[in-house]
C-alpha positions in Angstrom: 78.7 37.3 41.5 76.9 34.1 40.6 73.7 34.6 38.6 70.8 32.5 40.0 69.9 29.5 38.0 66.3 28.4 37.3 65.8 24.8 38.2 63.3 22.8 36.1 60.1 22.0 38.0 60.4 25.0 40.3 59.7 28.0 38.1 58.9 26.8 34.6 59.7 29.3 31.8 57.3 30.2 28.9 58.4 27.1 26.8 57.8 24.8 29.7 54.3 26.3 30.3 53.4 25.8 26.6 54.4 22.2 26.8 52.2 21.6 29.9 49.2 23.3 28.2 49.7 21.2 25.0 49.8 18.0 27.0 46.5 19.0 28.8 44.9 19.7 25.5 45.9 16.3 24.1 44.8 14.5 27.1 41.3 16.2 27.0 40.9 15.5 23.4 41.9 11.8 23.7 38.3 10.6 24.5 36.8 12.5 21.7 39.3 11.3 19.2 38.6 7.7 20.3 34.9 7.9 19.5 34.2 7.5 15.9 31.0 8.7 14.3 28.6 5.9 13.4 28.3 4.6 9.9 25.7 2.4 8.2 26.4 0.7 4.9 23.4 -0.2 2.7 22.4 -1.4 -0.8 19.2 0.1 -2.3 17.9 -1.9 -5.2 14.8 -1.0 -7.2 12.9 -3.7 -8.9 9.5 -2.8 -10.6 7.3 -1.9 -7.7 9.7 -2.8 -4.9 12.7 -1.4 -3.2 15.1 -3.9 -1.6 16.9 -2.1 1.1 19.8 -4.0 2.8 21.1 -2.3 6.0 24.6 -3.3 7.5 24.7 -1.8 11.0 27.6 -2.1 13.4 27.0 -3.7 16.9 28.3 -0.5 18.4 25.2 1.4 17.1 22.4 -1.1 18.0 21.8 -0.2 21.7 18.8 2.2 21.0 17.3 0.1 18.2 17.2 -3.2 20.1 16.5 -1.7 23.6 19.8 -2.6 25.3 21.7 -0.5 27.9 25.0 1.0 26.9 26.9 -0.5 29.9 28.2 -3.5 27.9 28.6 -4.7 24.3 25.4 -5.8 22.5 25.4 -9.6 21.8 24.1 -11.4 18.8 21.5 -13.2 21.0 20.1 -9.8 22.1 19.9 -8.6 18.5 18.1 -11.8 17.6 15.6 -11.3 20.5 15.0 -7.7 19.5 14.9 -8.2 15.7 11.2 -7.0 15.6 12.0 -3.9 17.4 15.0 -3.3 15.2 12.9 -3.8 12.1 10.3 -1.3 13.4 13.1 1.2 14.2 14.5 0.9 10.6 11.1 1.4 8.8 10.2 4.3 11.2 13.5 6.1 10.4 13.8 5.3 6.6 10.9 6.2 4.4 10.4 5.8 0.6 7.8 7.5 -1.5 7.0 6.9 -5.1 5.1 9.7 -7.1 4.1 11.2 -3.8 2.6 7.9 -2.5 4.1 6.1 0.5 5.8 2.7 0.1 5.3 0.7 3.2 8.3 -1.3 4.5 8.4 -4.9 5.7 11.5 -6.3 7.5 12.9 -9.5 6.3 15.9 -11.7 7.0 18.5 -11.0 9.6 22.1 -12.0 9.2 25.5 -11.4 11.0 28.9 -10.7 9.7 32.1 -10.6 11.8 34.2 -7.5 12.2 37.3 -6.7 14.3 35.6 -4.9 17.2 32.2 -6.7 17.2 29.8 -7.6 14.4 27.6 -6.3 11.7 23.8 -7.0 11.8 22.6 -7.2 8.2 18.9 -6.5 7.9 16.8 -6.8 4.7 13.7 -4.6 4.3 11.4 -4.6 1.3 9.4 -1.5 0.5 6.4 -2.0 -1.8 5.1 0.9 -3.8 1.6 1.1 -5.3 2.9 1.0 -8.8 6.0 0.5 -10.9 8.7 3.0 -9.8 9.7 5.8 -12.2 10.9 8.1 -9.5 11.3 7.3 -5.8 12.5 9.5 -2.9 14.4 7.9 0.0 14.3 9.8 3.3 17.0 8.6 5.7 16.8 9.6 9.4 18.7 6.8 11.1 20.8 7.6 14.3 21.1 11.4 13.7 19.3 12.1 17.0 22.0 9.9 18.7 25.0 11.1 16.7 24.8 14.2 14.6 27.9 13.2 12.7 26.4 9.9 11.6 26.7 8.9 7.9 24.8 6.5 5.8 26.8 5.2 2.8 24.5 3.7 0.3 24.9 2.1 -3.2 21.8 2.7 -5.4 20.9 0.6 -8.4 18.0 -0.6 -10.6 17.7 -4.3 -10.9 20.5 -6.4 -9.6 23.8 -4.5 -9.2 25.9 -4.8 -12.3 23.0 -5.7 -14.6 23.1 -2.3 -16.2 19.2 -1.7 -16.1 19.6 2.0 -15.1 21.1 4.3 -12.6 23.8 2.9 -10.4 25.8 5.1 -8.1 26.7 5.8 -4.5 25.5 8.4 -2.1 26.2 9.5 1.5 23.4 10.5 3.8 24.3 13.1 6.4 22.4 15.2 8.9 22.2 18.0 6.3 21.5 15.7 3.4 18.9 13.1 4.3 17.1 12.5 1.0 18.1 11.1 -2.4 15.9 10.6 -5.5 16.0 7.4 -7.6 14.9 7.7 -11.3 14.3 5.2 -13.8 12.9 5.6 -17.4 9.6 4.0 -18.0 7.9 3.6 -21.4 4.4 4.6 -22.3 3.6 0.9 -22.5 4.8 0.5 -18.9 2.5 3.2 -17.6 -0.5 1.8 -19.6 0.1 -1.8 -18.2 0.6 -0.7 -14.6 -2.5 1.4 -14.5 -4.6 -1.3 -16.2 -3.7 -3.6 -13.4 -4.4 -1.0 -10.8 -7.8 -0.5 -12.1 -8.6 -4.2 -12.1 -7.1 -4.5 -8.5 -9.1 -1.5 -7.3 -12.4 -3.3 -8.3 -11.4 -6.6 -6.8 -10.4 -5.0 -3.5 -13.1 -2.2 -3.4 -15.8 -3.8 -1.3 -18.1 -0.8 -1.7 -17.9 -0.7 -5.4 -18.5 -4.6 -5.5 -21.5 -4.2 -3.2 -23.0 -1.5 -5.4 -22.6 -3.7 -8.5 -24.0 -6.7 -6.6 -27.1 -4.7 -5.7 -27.7 -4.0 -9.4 -27.1 -7.6 -10.3 -29.7 -8.9 -7.8 -32.7 -7.2 -9.7 -31.2 -7.8 -13.2 -30.8 -11.5 -12.7 -34.5 -11.9 -11.6 -35.6 -11.6 -15.1 -33.4 -14.4 -16.4 -29.9 -14.5 -17.9 -30.7 -13.0 -21.4 -32.9 -10.2 -20.2 -30.6 -9.6 -17.1 -27.5 -9.4 -19.4 -29.2 -6.7 -21.5 -30.3 -4.8 -18.4 -26.7 -5.0 -16.9 -25.2 -3.8 -20.2 -27.4 -0.7 -19.9 -26.6 0.1 -16.2 -22.9 -0.8 -16.5 -22.5 1.4 -19.6 -24.2 4.2 -17.9 -22.1 3.8 -14.7 -19.0 3.6 -16.9 -19.6 6.8 -18.9 -20.5 8.8 -15.6 -17.6 7.7 -13.5 -15.2 8.2 -16.5 -16.2 11.8 -16.7 -15.6 12.7 -13.1 -12.6 10.4 -12.9 -10.8 12.2 -15.6 -12.1 15.7 -14.7 -10.9 15.2 -11.1 -7.6 13.5 -11.9 -6.7 16.4 -14.3 -7.6 18.9 -11.6 -10.7 20.4 -13.3 -13.0 19.5 -10.5 -12.2 18.6 -6.8 -14.3 17.2 -4.1 -13.0 16.3 -0.6 -12.9 12.6 0.2 -14.8 13.4 3.4 -17.7 14.2 1.1 -17.2 11.6 -1.5 -16.9 8.5 0.6 -20.1 9.0 2.6 -21.9 9.8 -0.7 -20.7 6.4 -2.1 -22.0 4.6 1.0 -25.4 6.3 0.6 -25.6 5.3 -3.1 -25.1 1.6 -2.0 -27.8 2.1 0.7 -30.2 3.6 -1.8 -29.9 0.7 -4.1 -30.5 -1.7 -1.4 -33.7 0.1 -0.2 -35.0 0.4 -3.8 -34.5 -3.3 -4.3 -36.6 -3.9 -1.2 -39.5 -1.6 -2.2 -39.5 -1.9 -5.9 -38.9 -5.5 -7.2 -38.7 -4.3 -10.8 -37.4 -0.6 -10.9 -37.5 1.1 -14.2 -34.9 3.4 -15.9 -32.2 2.1 -13.6 -29.6 3.3 -16.0 -30.5 6.9 -15.0 -29.9 6.1 -11.4 -26.6 4.4 -12.1 -25.4 7.3 -14.2 -26.0 9.8 -11.3 -24.3 7.5 -8.8 -21.5 6.8 -11.3 -20.6 10.5 -11.2 -20.0 10.1 -7.4 -18.0 6.9 -7.6 -15.8 8.5 -10.2 -14.6 10.9 -7.6 -13.9 8.0 -5.4 -11.7 6.3 -8.1 -9.9 9.7 -8.5 -9.0 9.8 -4.8 -7.4 6.4 -5.2 -5.4 7.7 -8.1 -4.2 10.6 -6.1 -3.0 8.2 -3.4 -1.2 6.1 -5.9 0.2 9.1 -7.9 0.0 9.8 -11.6 3.0 9.9 -14.0 4.0 13.2 -15.6 4.4 11.5 -18.9 1.6 9.6 -20.5 -1.0 11.0 -18.1 -4.0 10.8 -20.3 -3.2 7.2 -21.4 -2.6 6.1 -17.8 -6.0 7.5 -16.9 -7.7 5.8 -19.7 -5.9 2.6 -19.0 -7.0 2.7 -15.3 -10.5 3.2 -16.5 -10.3 0.2 -18.8 -9.0 -1.8 -15.9 -12.0 -0.8 -13.7 -14.3 -1.9 -16.6 -12.5 -5.2 -17.0 -12.8 -5.9 -13.2 -16.5 -5.1 -13.3 -17.1 -7.3 -16.3 -15.3 -10.1 -14.6 -17.5 -9.8 -11.6 -20.7 -9.7 -13.9 -19.6 -12.8 -15.8 -18.8 -14.7 -12.6 -22.0 -13.7 -10.6 -24.9 -12.9 -13.0 -25.2 -16.6 -14.3 -25.3 -18.0 -10.8 -28.0 -15.4 -9.8 -30.0 -16.1 -12.9 -29.9 -19.8 -12.2 -31.1 -19.3 -8.7 -33.9 -17.0 -10.0 -35.0 -19.6 -12.5 -34.8 -22.5 -10.0 -32.2 -24.3 -12.0 -31.1 -27.8 -11.2 -28.5 -28.5 -8.5 -26.1 -29.6 -11.2 -26.4 -26.4 -13.1 -26.0 -24.3 -9.9 -23.0 -26.3 -8.8 -21.3 -26.0 -12.2 -21.9 -22.2 -12.3 -20.6 -21.7 -8.7 -17.5 -24.0 -9.3 -16.7 -22.2 -12.6 -17.1 -18.7 -11.2 -15.1 -19.6 -8.1 -12.2 -21.1 -10.2 -12.2 -18.0 -12.5 -12.2 -15.5 -9.6 -9.4 -17.4 -7.8 -7.3 -17.6 -10.9 -7.7 -13.8 -11.7 -7.4 -12.5 -8.2 -4.4 -14.8 -7.6 -2.7 -13.3 -10.7 -3.3 -9.8 -9.2 -2.0 -10.6 -5.8 -5.3 -10.1 -4.0 -5.9 -11.8 -0.6 -7.7 -15.1 -1.1 -9.2 -15.2 2.5 -12.3 -13.0 1.8 -13.0 -14.7 -1.5 -12.6 -18.1 0.1 -15.1 -17.3 2.8 -17.5 -15.9 0.3 -17.4 -18.8 -2.1 -17.1 -21.7 0.2 -19.2 -20.4 3.1 -21.8 -17.8 2.1 -22.4 -18.9 -1.6 -23.4 -22.6 -0.8 -25.6 -21.3 2.1 -27.3 -18.9 -0.3 -27.9 -21.6 -2.8 -29.5 -23.9 -0.2 -31.7 -21.2 1.2 -32.8 -20.0 -2.2 -33.8 -23.5 -3.3 -36.0 -23.8 -0.2 -37.5 -20.3 0.3 -37.2 -18.8 -3.2 -35.1 -16.2 -4.9 -37.4 -13.3 -4.1 -37.4 -13.8 -0.3 -33.7 -14.8 0.1 -31.8 -12.9 -2.6 -33.9 -9.8 -3.3 -35.2 -9.2 0.1 -32.5 -10.9 2.3 -29.4 -9.8 0.5 -30.7 -6.3 -0.2 -31.5 -5.8 3.5 -28.0 -6.9 4.4 -26.6 -4.6 1.8 -28.6 -1.7 3.2 -27.3 -2.5 6.8 -23.7 -2.8 5.6 -23.9 0.4 3.6 -25.4 2.3 6.5 -22.6 1.2 8.8 -20.1 2.3 6.0 -21.8 5.8 5.9 -21.5 6.2 9.8 -17.9 5.0 9.7 -17.0 7.6 7.0 -18.9 10.5 8.6 -17.4 9.8 12.0 -14.0 8.9 10.5 -13.7 5.7 12.6 -13.8 2.0 12.0 -16.1 -0.5 13.5 -15.4 -4.2 14.1 -11.6 -3.6 13.7 -12.0 -2.4 10.1 -13.2 -5.8 8.9 -16.3 -4.2 7.3 -14.1 -3.1 4.4 
């Protein structure tokens, strides 16, 4: 008897069935194996107050960030056209903080590099921190919502790579490891210098504090330069002592007031000075008034420091340095403004007024330019408002134009600030300061 023979293809045995299943698995896995997880290469370089972040992004990963459909490859022209959207996408998904303060990012140059299956878009972004960086935290959230397996390979360094200024290493960002901390050793002198500059900058850019100081100078200058200087010395000293007390106490955590209370109170102090200038041409014991208001302004300075962040080492010296910077800024304003107001009050000659205005303008432009402050507001003030003020004063008198007119304007402005801060909204696009 002949035994039946199984023919291949009709009734496969166990071995044949296994081979078929293996083939199906391989075919089903082929598309997944052909799709690589996305990778972004980057260089992160820390320089003083800035972080230079260079992204190298594959053209295969740019669809979402430049707003192009996935039905075809992204072109270089489309990336160029969508460079603003790409820049916003990067700074929205990569954040840097220093000492708890946010470092805003600003997209820069865009370049292209060839690769075998497309191209790389190289985007430069500069993050600027409020002060010199001792410790910065990078939060990386690129492409994880599109590809959970995405990786960000980054090289970290202080100064130019290879200069040996500090930490230089590599890290890999993953969905479960999205942050990295950069550390750099700063000396006590570095902290003192940084906070000194920050104090000066805060006065030059703090329109409310400058307005308060101007309201005091208006009355002091009416008695002449010598008498006005003595009066200003008294009120500035009282103001300095007062805000130093609350600034240090608040920064060290001994006393705390919410900004929603402090900021309206500062606006009220400015409005009060303006009203008092209107009703009392020669107020007495003003140093007592400025001492009380200085306590309030000190809490305002402290809130600025909380936003910037304070170092763990050299804390007291940094506080004192910031305070000295505030005083240097105030004295600079006094030296620039008081002689001009005193000349206007004494009806000085046109030549004297012109020299005082030119000297004050040059000095302020030089100092503010060194501290990186915007020149537009100062330019409008010096070349627009100041000459008009000089002409009007020579015709109508100091008392009518400066004491009454400027004090009334100061009162209105401070009242608007008060309403803004109570309602937590900005009028006129935030141009009031």
